[in-house]
N, C-alpha and C positions, 0 to 999 in steps of 0.2 A: 064364549071370549078366551083366551089364553090370562093367565096374572102375567103381570111385571111385575119384579123384581125392582125398587124404589128406590133411591139415593139418599140415606139419610143426610143429613149437612146439619152443620153444629156451630155456636159463635168459634171462631181465631183462638178464644183468651181461652177454653177449655182445654185440658191439659188432662187425656185419660190414662191412667195410670193402675198399672197390674204390678203383684211378683210374683215369681213360681221359684217350687223346689229344684232342682240339679236335673230330673229329667224335666218340666216343664208344667210342672201341675202347678194347676195356679194355689196363692197358698195369700192373698189378698187383690183386690178389687174396688177402685174406688168406688164412688154415686156414679160420676161420667161414663164411667164403663159399662154399669148396670144400664143406663137411661139409658146410650142408644146401642148398643147391643140387643136392651130387650131380654136382657137375660137377667134373671133373679141371681144374690147372691147364693141361694144355696143351689140353683144349677151351677154356678164357676166356680166354688171353692174344694179341691182338690182334683177336679178335672183339667185335662190337659188343655195347654191354652187354643191348641188348635182348634177345639170347638167352633172357634170364630174365621178356622182360614177356608176365603172363598176358593171355589172350585177354579177359578178367573185364575189364581197369583199361584207365579210357577214356579216349580220347586225348588231350583236351581235359587232361588232367592232364597230358600228355608236355609240350603243346603251355606248360603256366602256366611246369615246369621251365626250356625251354629261354629261354624271352622271358627267365624271371627271370635267368637264366644268363649270356643274354649283354648287360645289366646290366649287368653284376659283381655280380648281387646274392645272396647265399644261399637255396638251397629246399626247404622243409618239404610234405610229404608224407605221407601213405599211400597206400601202395601194396603189392599182391597180384603177389607171383613168382611166377614156376615153375619148378619143379626137372629134372636131365636127364631123368628116368623121370613123369614129369607127376603127379607133388605140387606140391604149393601152400607157401608160406607168406606171412605178411603183416607189412610191416616200417613203420618211423615213419622215414622218410627225412630225413636230412640232406645235402643238395649240397651245395660251394661249389668254385667258382672256383679254382682253385691257379696263381697270381700268378706270376713270379720277371721280378724289375725290372721291374714294370709292364708287364707282356705276359703272357694271361693263355694260359698251356701243356698244361692237360686241367683237369679236372674230380675232384675228392674227394667222394667221397659215406661216409657213415657212417650207420647202418642201426641199431636196437632195435624188437626183439621188440616189435609191437606189441596194446598193450593188447585183452583181450576186447571189451572197453565198447566202446571205443570203434570197433573193428573193425563191430560190428554196426550203426553211428551211419551210417559211412562208406560202409556196402557202400550203401546204401536210396539215397545220396547220388548215389552212383558207377551202380546200376542205372536211376536217371533220368537222369545223363550219359546215359548209350551208347543210353538209348530218341530224348533230344534228338540223336545222334549216327549213328541206324538214317536210311537214307535219305538224309543227304548223302552228299553229293562231299567226294573224303578232303580236296578245299582247305578245303573249307568246315566238316565234319564239330566239327575238334577248335579253331576257336578258337571255334566256335557253340553250344559245351556249356559250354567254358570261360565264355564270358560268363554262358551261365546260373549256370552257380556260382559265380559270381562276385558276381549278383546275387541271387541266393536264397539266400546266407550271411548278404549286404550287409541285407534284408529279412523274413528270418527270426530273424537275431540280433542284427542290429547293429553288426559287427563285418566287419571285412579280412579275405578269406580267410586268410593268415597268426595273424593272432589265433586266430581258428579251429580250425583245424587244432593251435596247439600248446597251445589253449587246451583242448581237447581231450583231445589227449595227457595234460595234467600234471593234468589231471581225474581218468583212470584208471589215473592212476599206483597 
């Protein structure tokens, strides 16, 4: 029988917290992060945060995140993460630059449980983004799918990406 990955769920009261350096390497992970992702601290610290990147996540979402963070703004988004044993969990992520004495020193990420109804809505959008990315070079896939997402949200919902994801999260709390 084929092995099917499980959706790992957790309380909506839990905050998954991590901190990275400027290159995205993990410098701090709280116990909730380790427990839910099923990674020990030694497997996380010093490693790229994308160690938990799930293949179902469109590149365009990460493109938007890094573009936003480089402009010293905070990023919000729904993210499907991978556990060490191949399972997955959905979060609503808030990533912010860690500014010390006017200089960005790294990034903080605080993640909450993503509401199931919000995940259902975003999965269809992410599937379309992955279709847009398929067949494109790595250089253009991310920016192309991000452009499509921004235009899609604006035309279908009349709001910006941030307004859309924040509204989707709050709508299903």
